[in-house]
C-alpha positions as CSV (number, residue, x, y, z in Angstrom):
1,M,-24.8,-38.6,-43.2
2,W,-23.4,-40.8,-40.3
3,A,-23.6,-38.1,-38.3
4,D,-27.3,-37.3,-38.8
5,A,-28.5,-40.4,-38.7
6,L,-26.9,-40.5,-35.3
7,E,-28.8,-37.4,-34.4
8,S,-31.4,-38.7,-36.2
9,K,-31.6,-42.1,-34.1
10,F,-30.9,-40.8,-30.4
11,D,-31.8,-37.2,-30.0
12,A,-35.7,-37.0,-28.7
13,K,-35.6,-33.3,-29.8
14,K,-34.6,-34.0,-33.4
15,Q,-37.5,-32.7,-36.2
16,N,-38.5,-34.9,-38.8
17,P,-36.0,-38.0,-38.0
18,M,-34.3,-40.0,-41.0
19,A,-36.0,-43.3,-41.8
20,L,-32.8,-45.3,-41.6
21,D,-33.9,-47.9,-44.0
22,R,-32.4,-50.0,-46.7
23,K,-32.3,-47.1,-49.0
24,D,-30.2,-44.7,-46.5
25,F,-27.7,-47.4,-45.3
26,D,-27.1,-48.4,-49.2
27,M,-26.2,-44.4,-49.4
28,L,-23.5,-45.3,-47.1
29,L,-22.5,-48.9,-47.1
30,G,-23.7,-50.2,-50.8
31,H,-20.4,-50.1,-51.8
32,V,-18.9,-53.0,-49.4
33,G,-20.2,-56.7,-48.2
34,A,-19.2,-56.1,-44.6
35,C,-19.0,-53.4,-42.1
36,T,-17.6,-53.2,-38.5
37,D,-16.8,-50.9,-36.1
38,Q,-18.7,-47.4,-35.5
39,P,-20.3,-45.7,-36.7
40,A,-22.0,-48.7,-38.2
41,A,-22.1,-50.8,-34.8
42,L,-24.0,-48.3,-33.7
43,F,-26.9,-48.9,-35.7
44,A,-27.4,-52.7,-35.4
45,K,-31.2,-52.7,-34.5
46,E,-31.5,-50.9,-38.1
47,L,-28.8,-53.0,-40.1
48,V,-30.6,-56.1,-39.1
49,A,-33.6,-54.5,-39.9
50,A,-32.5,-53.2,-43.2
51,Y,-30.7,-56.6,-44.7
52,P,-32.7,-59.6,-43.3
53,E,-30.1,-61.6,-45.5
54,A,-27.3,-60.4,-43.5
55,K,-25.6,-62.5,-40.7
56,V,-24.3,-60.8,-37.8
57,V,-20.8,-61.6,-36.2
58,L,-20.7,-60.5,-32.5
59,V,-17.1,-60.7,-31.0
60,E,-17.1,-60.9,-27.5
61,R,-13.8,-60.0,-25.7
62,D,-13.1,-60.0,-22.2
63,V,-14.1,-56.9,-21.0
64,D,-11.5,-56.1,-18.8
65,R,-9.0,-56.8,-21.7
66,W,-11.0,-55.0,-24.0
67,Y,-11.1,-52.0,-21.4
68,E,-7.5,-52.0,-21.3
69,S,-7.0,-51.6,-25.8
70,F,-9.8,-49.4,-25.4
71,S,-8.4,-47.0,-23.3
72,K,-4.8,-46.9,-25.0
73,T,-6.4,-46.4,-28.3
74,V,-9.6,-44.7,-28.8
75,V,-9.6,-42.6,-25.9
76,V,-5.9,-41.4,-26.4
77,G,-6.2,-40.2,-29.7
78,P,-8.9,-37.6,-29.6
79,D,-7.0,-36.7,-25.9
80,N,-3.8,-36.0,-28.3
81,P,-3.3,-32.0,-28.0
82,S,-3.1,-31.5,-31.7
83,V,-6.6,-33.2,-32.6
84,P,-8.9,-29.8,-31.6
85,F,-6.2,-27.6,-33.4
86,I,-6.9,-30.2,-36.4
87,T,-10.3,-30.5,-36.4
88,R,-10.5,-27.0,-36.5
89,I,-8.5,-26.2,-39.4
90,D,-9.8,-30.0,-41.3
91,R,-13.4,-29.8,-42.6
92,T,-13.4,-32.2,-44.5
93,F,-11.7,-35.2,-42.8
94,M,-11.1,-34.7,-39.4
95,G,-14.0,-32.6,-38.6
96,P,-16.2,-35.0,-40.1
97,M,-15.0,-37.6,-38.0
98,M,-14.3,-36.0,-35.0
99,R,-18.1,-35.2,-35.0
100,V,-19.0,-38.9,-35.3
101,L,-17.2,-39.8,-32.4
102,D,-18.4,-36.9,-30.5
103,L,-21.8,-37.8,-30.9
104,A,-20.9,-41.5,-30.1
105,T,-19.3,-40.5,-27.2
106,R,-22.7,-38.5,-26.3
107,Y,-25.1,-41.1,-27.1
108,I,-23.7,-44.4,-26.4
109,F,-21.0,-43.6,-23.3
110,H,-23.3,-40.8,-22.1
111,V,-20.6,-38.1,-21.8
112,E,-21.0,-35.0,-23.5
113,R,-17.7,-32.5,-24.1
114,P,-18.7,-28.9,-23.2
115,R,-19.7,-27.2,-26.2
116,E,-17.5,-24.4,-25.9
117,K,-14.2,-26.7,-25.7
118,M,-15.6,-28.9,-28.1
119,W,-13.1,-27.5,-30.7
120,C,-10.4,-25.8,-28.7
121,V,-9.0,-27.7,-26.0
122,N,-9.1,-31.1,-24.6
123,D,-10.8,-31.0,-21.5
124,P,-9.5,-34.0,-18.8
125,K,-12.9,-34.4,-17.1
126,Y,-14.6,-35.5,-20.3
127,F,-11.8,-38.6,-21.1
128,E,-11.9,-39.6,-17.7
129,E,-16.0,-40.0,-17.7
130,Y,-15.4,-41.4,-21.4
131,R,-13.4,-44.2,-19.4
132,Q,-15.3,-44.4,-16.5
133,N,-18.2,-45.4,-18.6
134,A,-16.7,-47.5,-21.3
135,K,-17.3,-50.7,-20.1
136,A,-20.8,-50.8,-19.5
137,A,-21.6,-49.0,-22.7
138,Y,-19.4,-52.0,-24.2
139,L,-21.6,-54.5,-22.6
140,A,-24.7,-53.2,-23.3
141,H,-24.0,-52.7,-27.1
142,N,-23.2,-56.8,-26.6
143,E,-26.5,-57.3,-25.3
144,E,-28.2,-55.2,-27.7
145,V,-26.9,-56.9,-30.7
146,K,-28.2,-60.3,-29.0
147,R,-31.6,-59.1,-28.2
148,V,-32.3,-57.4,-31.7
149,T,-30.7,-60.2,-34.3
150,P,-32.6,-63.5,-34.8
151,P,-30.5,-66.4,-33.2
152,E,-30.1,-68.0,-36.6
153,R,-28.4,-64.9,-38.2
154,L,-26.1,-64.6,-35.3
155,L,-22.8,-66.0,-34.4
156,I,-21.2,-65.0,-31.0
157,F,-17.8,-65.0,-31.9
158,K,-14.6,-65.3,-29.4
159,L,-11.0,-64.6,-31.3
160,D,-9.3,-67.9,-29.8
161,Q,-11.6,-69.8,-31.7
162,G,-10.0,-69.3,-34.6
163,W,-11.2,-70.1,-38.5
164,G,-13.5,-73.0,-37.6
165,P,-17.2,-71.4,-36.3
166,L,-16.6,-68.2,-38.8
167,C,-16.2,-70.0,-41.6
168,E,-19.1,-72.4,-40.9
169,F,-21.3,-69.7,-40.2
170,L,-20.6,-68.1,-43.0
171,G,-20.7,-70.9,-45.7
172,K,-16.9,-70.7,-46.4
173,P,-13.8,-72.8,-46.4
174,V,-11.4,-72.4,-44.0
175,P,-8.4,-70.6,-45.5
176,E,-4.8,-72.3,-45.6
177,V,-3.4,-69.2,-43.5
178,E,-2.9,-69.1,-39.8
179,F,-6.0,-66.7,-38.5
180,P,-4.4,-63.1,-37.9
181,N,-4.3,-60.9,-35.3
182,I,-3.5,-57.2,-37.0
183,N,-6.1,-55.0,-35.3
184,D,-4.2,-55.1,-31.8
185,A,-3.5,-52.0,-29.9
186,E,0.1,-50.8,-31.9
187,A,-1.7,-51.5,-35.0
188,V,-4.9,-49.0,-34.1
189,K,-2.6,-46.4,-32.5
190,E,-0.7,-46.3,-35.5
191,L,-4.1,-46.0,-37.7
192,I,-4.7,-43.1,-35.7
193,S,-1.5,-41.4,-35.8
194,C,-1.9,-41.6,-39.9
195,Y,-5.5,-40.3,-39.4
196,I,-4.1,-37.1,-37.3
197,A,-1.4,-36.3,-39.8
198,E,-3.9,-36.7,-42.5
199,G,-5.9,-34.4,-41.0
200,L,-3.1,-31.9,-40.1
201,R,-2.1,-32.0,-44.1
202,R,-5.6,-31.3,-45.3
203,G,-5.9,-28.6,-42.9
204,L,-2.9,-26.4,-43.6
205,V,-3.9,-27.5,-47.7
206,D,-7.2,-25.5,-47.3
207,V,-5.8,-23.0,-45.3
208,A,-3.1,-22.2,-47.4
209,R,-5.6,-21.7,-49.9
210,K,-7.6,-19.1,-48.2
211,A,-5.3,-17.7,-46.0
212,T,-2.5,-14.8,-46.3
213,P,1.3,-16.0,-45.8
214,V,1.4,-14.6,-42.4
215,S,-1.7,-16.8,-41.2
216,V,-0.1,-20.0,-42.8
217,L,3.1,-19.1,-41.1
218,G,1.3,-18.9,-37.9
219,L,-0.5,-21.7,-38.5
220,S,2.4,-24.0,-39.5
221,V,4.3,-23.2,-36.0
222,A,1.4,-23.6,-34.5
223,A,0.9,-27.4,-36.0
224,W,5.0,-27.5,-35.0
225,Y,4.1,-27.1,-31.3
226,F,1.6,-29.4,-31.0
227,W,2.8,-32.3,-33.4
228,G,6.5,-31.6,-33.6
């Protein structure tokens, strides 16, 4: 549904676009009390309107430091040579995830992977443009959040500020523990590796259910080539 919502919001040619109101977002986010990162962050305007009681925390980072981390994690993950293969065979996990990522890069970073290469091989030009457009996209997103969020509902937060401003804004007591740093580049790399491994596992299981033993052997060899 996230992919459908992205196309509905950004694709001017989309017929019968979704309303994207609270009812729609409740289907996606109704089970959580907060959300962060893609794809939810791509719907700042719609989420601010859908949940007028919600508070918004915009984490502002130095754009160069953000880019250094982003280019080594979010960009490098899909650039892994195994990803197109896994995306092709795993239609329940990596397939939908990469569809959302491809739509995000198309509409937010203004980079579109050639259709004929989308599920086959990685295109170096695609990732080069992805990196080139990243800083401008990051800064534009921050300005969009500031523009659409009423000031009384918005906290512009810097990570080195610690618990104080965040807890005051949310009306919560300050925890008696050090402010965490658990989403650094290495942690994100590890998470991406887990996603890729899980996609491979699911894909091979699905193929094994449908294919002949010879096909399974061939795909296993291909997986070993890409992953091993």
